[in-house]
C-alpha positions as CSV (number, residue, x, y, z in Angstrom):
1,M,21.3,-40.8,-18.5
2,T,24.0,-38.3,-17.2
3,R,23.7,-36.1,-14.2
4,L,23.3,-33.1,-16.5
5,G,20.4,-34.8,-18.3
6,F,18.6,-35.3,-15.0
7,T,19.3,-31.7,-13.9
8,L,17.9,-30.4,-17.2
9,I,14.8,-32.6,-17.1
10,G,14.2,-31.5,-13.5
11,T,14.6,-27.9,-14.4
12,V,12.1,-28.1,-17.3
13,C,9.6,-30.0,-15.2
14,L,9.9,-27.4,-12.4
15,A,9.5,-24.5,-14.9
16,L,6.4,-26.2,-16.5
17,G,4.9,-26.7,-13.0
18,L,5.4,-23.2,-12.0
19,S,4.1,-21.7,-15.2
20,T,0.7,-23.4,-14.4
21,L,0.3,-21.7,-11.0
22,P,-2.2,-18.8,-11.0
23,A,-0.8,-15.3,-11.1
24,R,-0.6,-13.6,-7.8
25,A,-2.3,-10.3,-7.4
26,D,-1.2,-8.0,-4.5
27,L,-1.0,-4.5,-3.3
28,R,2.7,-3.5,-3.4
29,I,4.8,-0.6,-2.4
30,C,8.2,0.1,-4.0
31,N,10.7,2.5,-2.4
32,E,12.4,4.5,-5.1
33,T,14.0,6.9,-2.7
34,G,17.5,6.8,-1.1
35,N,16.2,6.2,2.4
36,L,14.5,3.6,4.5
37,V,10.7,4.1,4.4
38,S,8.1,2.8,6.9
39,V,4.6,2.1,5.5
40,A,1.1,1.8,7.1
41,L,-2.0,0.5,5.3
42,G,-5.7,1.0,6.0
43,Y,-8.7,-0.6,4.5
44,R,-12.3,-1.9,5.3
45,A,-12.0,-5.4,6.6
46,E,-14.7,-7.9,7.6
47,R,-14.8,-6.4,11.1
48,G,-14.8,-2.8,10.0
49,W,-12.1,-0.2,9.3
50,M,-8.6,-1.5,10.0
51,S,-5.1,0.0,9.9
52,E,-1.9,-1.9,10.2
53,G,1.9,-1.3,9.9
54,W,4.7,-1.0,9.8
55,W,6.4,-2.4,6.7
56,Q,10.0,-1.4,6.5
57,T,11.0,-0.8,2.9
58,P,14.7,-0.3,2.1
59,P,15.8,1.9,-0.9
60,G,15.2,0.1,-4.2
61,D,13.0,-2.7,-2.6
62,C,9.3,-3.5,-2.7
63,R,7.0,-4.9,-0.1
64,V,3.6,-6.6,-0.3
65,L,1.2,-4.9,1.9
66,Y,-1.9,-6.9,1.0
67,Q,-1.6,-10.4,-0.4
68,G,-4.0,-11.8,-2.9
69,D,-6.6,-10.3,-5.2
70,L,-7.6,-6.8,-4.1
71,E,-11.2,-7.2,-3.0
72,K,-11.8,-3.5,-2.2
73,R,-11.5,-0.5,-4.5
74,F,-10.1,1.9,-2.0
75,Y,-7.0,1.4,0.2
76,Y,-5.3,4.0,2.3
77,L,-1.6,4.6,2.8
78,Y,0.7,6.5,5.1
79,A,4.5,6.3,4.6
80,V,7.3,8.1,6.3
81,D,11.0,8.6,5.3
82,D,12.8,7.2,8.4
83,I,15.9,9.1,7.7
84,G,14.9,12.4,6.0
85,G,11.7,12.7,8.0
86,G,9.3,13.5,5.1
87,A,6.0,11.7,4.7
88,W,3.5,10.7,2.1
89,D,0.2,11.5,3.9
90,G,-3.3,12.8,3.3
91,S,-6.4,13.9,5.0
92,V,-8.1,10.6,5.7
93,F,-7.5,9.9,9.4
94,M,-6.8,6.5,10.8
95,C,-5.1,5.2,14.0
96,T,-1.4,4.3,14.2
97,R,1.2,3.8,16.8
98,D,5.0,3.8,16.8
99,E,5.3,0.0,17.2
100,T,4.0,-2.8,14.9
101,F,0.2,-2.6,15.0
102,T,-3.2,-3.9,13.8
103,I,-5.9,-1.5,14.9
104,F,-9.7,-1.9,14.3
105,G,-11.7,1.3,14.0
106,V,-10.8,4.9,12.9
107,E,-12.7,6.7,15.7
108,D,-11.2,8.2,18.9
109,C,-7.7,7.3,18.1
110,L,-6.2,9.6,20.8
111,A,-8.7,8.5,23.5
112,R,-7.8,4.9,22.7
113,G,-4.1,5.5,23.2
114,Y,-3.1,5.7,19.5
115,E,-1.9,8.4,17.1
116,R,-4.3,10.1,14.7
117,T,-2.6,9.9,11.3
118,G,-3.5,11.3,7.9
119,F,-3.5,8.6,5.2
120,F,-3.9,9.2,1.4
121,E,-6.4,7.3,-0.7
122,I,-5.5,4.7,-3.3
123,D,-8.2,4.2,-5.8
124,T,-7.3,0.9,-7.4
125,Q,-10.1,1.3,-10.0
126,S,-11.3,-2.2,-9.0
127,R,-8.1,-3.8,-10.3
128,T,-6.9,-7.0,-8.5
129,D,-3.3,-6.0,-8.6
130,W,-1.7,-2.6,-7.8
131,T,1.8,-1.3,-7.3
132,L,2.8,2.2,-6.0
133,Q,6.3,3.6,-6.2
134,L,7.4,6.1,-3.6
135,T,9.8,8.6,-5.1
136,D,11.7,11.7,-4.3
137,S,11.0,14.7,-6.4
138,A,12.3,18.3,-6.5
139,G,9.4,19.5,-4.5
140,G,9.3,16.5,-2.0
141,P,7.9,13.1,-2.0
142,A,5.9,11.8,-4.9
143,V,3.9,8.7,-5.6
144,V,3.9,6.9,-9.0
145,G,0.9,4.6,-9.8
146,P,1.0,1.2,-11.6
147,D,0.8,2.7,-15.1
148,G,3.6,5.2,-14.5
149,E,1.3,8.1,-13.8
150,D,2.8,10.7,-11.5
151,L,0.6,11.3,-8.5
152,E,2.8,14.1,-7.2
153,D,0.7,15.1,-4.2
154,P,-1.1,12.1,-2.7
155,A,-3.3,14.5,-0.7
156,F,-5.0,15.4,-4.0
157,L,-6.2,11.9,-4.4
158,V,-8.8,12.7,-1.8
159,D,-11.6,15.1,-2.6
160,P,-12.7,16.7,0.7
161,D,-16.2,17.5,-0.8
162,D,-16.9,13.8,-1.3
163,I,-15.9,12.4,2.1
164,T,-15.8,13.2,5.8
165,L,-12.2,13.9,6.4
166,D,-12.2,11.8,9.6
167,A,-13.4,8.7,7.8
168,P,-12.3,6.7,4.7
169,L,-14.7,5.8,1.9
170,D,-16.6,2.6,1.8
171,D,-16.1,0.6,-1.4
172,A,-19.8,1.2,-2.2
173,E,-19.0,4.9,-2.2
174,E,-17.3,6.3,-5.2
175,P,-15.8,9.8,-5.3
176,E,-17.1,12.1,-7.9
177,P,-14.7,13.0,-10.7
């Protein structure tokens, strides 16, 4: 058998092997702006509320923020344009800091030496896979959901009548329509 024959057989076997792997489900963010974007994520973990960051996302690139099937319905996101200074934020407050971080708890951020930062809510509708696109729009930053729906103002994703603005939703709680 020729070297080309072995290469083709190896390629076919590899392709067949990869096609039997289970599909990966993740929470991804894609930067469709012209600038570098830094992203922080918040969610309810086993130990309680947790925020972590920063994922540096260059223009035209995507980053996985949470690997694996999404086990929670609600996740919270804060992103900032590192060049232009704009932000994708909201009114659900969690703790952040300027350096890479993993912070447990959403209370007393300032007293604990952290910044108090407004995140916006992502309702994954209990899907196991979710991708958001951060975009520029004429009026400022915009977020596009996985089905292409334009979520122009992420702050509107949170209904202040449904939650305490200082705390994110538990997955058992569902916002009213």
